[in-house]
C-alpha positions in Angstrom: -7.2 16.3 1.3 -8.9 14.7 4.9 -12.8 14.3 4.9 -14.8 17.4 5.9 -18.0 17.2 8.2 -20.1 16.8 5.8 -18.8 13.6 4.4 -19.9 10.1 5.0 -18.3 7.5 5.8 -18.9 4.2 3.4 -17.4 1.5 5.8 -16.8 2.3 9.5 -15.5 -0.7 11.9 -15.3 -0.3 15.1 -12.8 -2.6 17.2 -11.7 -2.9 20.9 -8.4 -1.3 21.8 -5.9 -4.1 21.8 -7.5 -6.4 19.9 -6.4 -8.8 17.3 -8.3 -7.2 14.4 -5.3 -6.1 12.0 -5.7 -8.9 9.6 -9.1 -9.4 9.1 -9.8 -5.6 9.1 -7.2 -5.0 6.6 -8.4 -8.0 4.5 -11.8 -6.5 4.2 -11.4 -2.8 3.9 -8.7 -3.7 1.2 -11.4 -6.3 -1.0 -14.1 -3.2 -0.2 -11.7 -1.1 -2.1 -11.0 -3.4 -4.7 -14.6 -3.4 -5.7 -15.1 0.3 -5.8 -11.5 2.1 -7.2 -9.1 1.7 -9.5 -6.2 -0.8 -8.7 -3.4 1.5 -7.8 -5.6 3.1 -5.8 -6.5 0.4 -3.7 -2.3 -0.4 -3.6 -2.6 3.0 -1.7 -5.1 2.5 0.2 -4.2 -0.9 1.7 -1.0 0.5 2.6 -2.8 3.5 5.2 -5.3 0.8 6.4 -2.9 -1.3 7.6 -0.5 0.4 9.0 -2.9 3.3 10.3 -4.6 0.7 12.3 -1.5 -1.5 13.2 -0.5 2.2 14.7 -3.6 2.3 16.6 -4.3 -0.9 18.1 -0.5 -1.2 19.1 0.4 2.1 20.8 -3.1 3.6 21.8 -4.7 3.1 25.1 -6.4 0.4 25.9 -9.4 2.8 26.7 -12.1 3.6 23.9 -12.9 1.8 20.6 -10.3 2.1 17.9 -12.4 3.6 14.8 -11.6 3.0 11.2 -13.3 4.4 8.5 -13.0 4.7 4.6 -14.3 7.8 2.8 -14.9 8.2 -1.0 -16.0 11.7 -1.6 -15.3 14.0 -4.7 -12.8 12.3 -6.4 -11.0 11.9 -3.1 -10.7 8.7 -1.0 -9.7 8.6 2.9 -9.1 6.2 5.4 -8.9 7.5 8.7 -8.1 6.2 12.0 -8.8 7.0 15.1 -7.9 6.2 19.0 -7.3 6.9 22.5 -4.2 7.6 23.5 -1.6 8.9 26.3 -0.2 12.9 25.9 3.3 11.2 25.3 2.3 8.8 22.6 0.4 12.5 21.3 3.2 14.4 21.1 5.2 11.9 19.5 3.1 11.1 17.1 2.3 14.7 16.2 5.7 15.4 16.2 6.9 12.3 13.7 3.5 13.6 10.9 5.4 16.6 11.2 8.8 15.5 10.4 7.0 13.2 8.0 5.3 16.2 6.3 8.1 18.2 6.1 10.6 15.5 4.2 8.8 12.2 4.0 11.9 10.3 1.9 14.4 11.3 4.7 12.2 9.9 7.4 11.6 7.1 5.6 15.6 6.8 5.2 16.0 7.4 8.8 13.2 5.2 10.1 14.5 2.4 7.5 17.9 2.6 9.9 16.2 2.5 13.1 14.1 -0.6 11.7 16.9 -2.8 10.9 19.1 -1.6 13.3 17.7 -2.9 16.1 18.2 -1.6 19.9 15.7 1.4 19.2 12.4 0.6 19.9 8.9 1.9 18.4 10.3 2.7 15.1 7.8 4.9 13.0 8.2 3.7 10.0 4.4 2.5 9.0 3.4 6.3 9.0 6.3 7.4 6.6 5.7 4.5 4.5 2.2 6.2 3.9 3.3 9.1 2.8 6.8 8.0 0.7 5.9 5.0 -0.4 2.2 5.0 -0.9 2.7 8.5 -2.1 -1.2 9.7 0.6 -1.1 12.9 2.7 -1.0 12.4 6.2 -3.1 14.3 8.9 -3.4 14.5 12.6 -6.1 16.0 14.8 -6.1 15.2 18.7 -9.6 16.2 20.6 -8.3 15.8 23.6 -7.0 12.3 24.3 -8.4 11.0 21.0 -6.6 10.6 17.9 -7.1 10.9 14.4 -5.0 10.1 11.2 -6.7 10.0 8.2 -4.6 9.3 4.6 -6.0 10.7 1.6 -5.3 10.7 -1.9 -7.2 11.2 -5.2 -8.8 8.4 -7.1 
């Protein structure tokens, strides 16, 4: 379940597009989650924070901010990352997310092969890890050139 419009972000981190903020932001949000949630939930969210932010910083456009938000409401925890992207990347992301929701295990195997096989650029292993390994739900919302990807689970 993704955050609803009335939900309030507990933490919001804003990064410049293309900034080298992955490790610091991941460490901070993982530590913050650890102060509020059970360890097994923290591990799952940590995967989501890392993969969603890495994708936004690496594959988003160089315009607009990259925003990472952490929500905890009504026994659901969520991480969502938004960024600007070009239409081709948005199309690729939404198609991949639909495939992951349809059959995460098969997509995981495909992406592992692509990742270790080399030669095929831009493996999308990170997104499928969020669903297949961490067991979170993945949602993608697009508004013009702005993409919002959220990962959620019960606390």
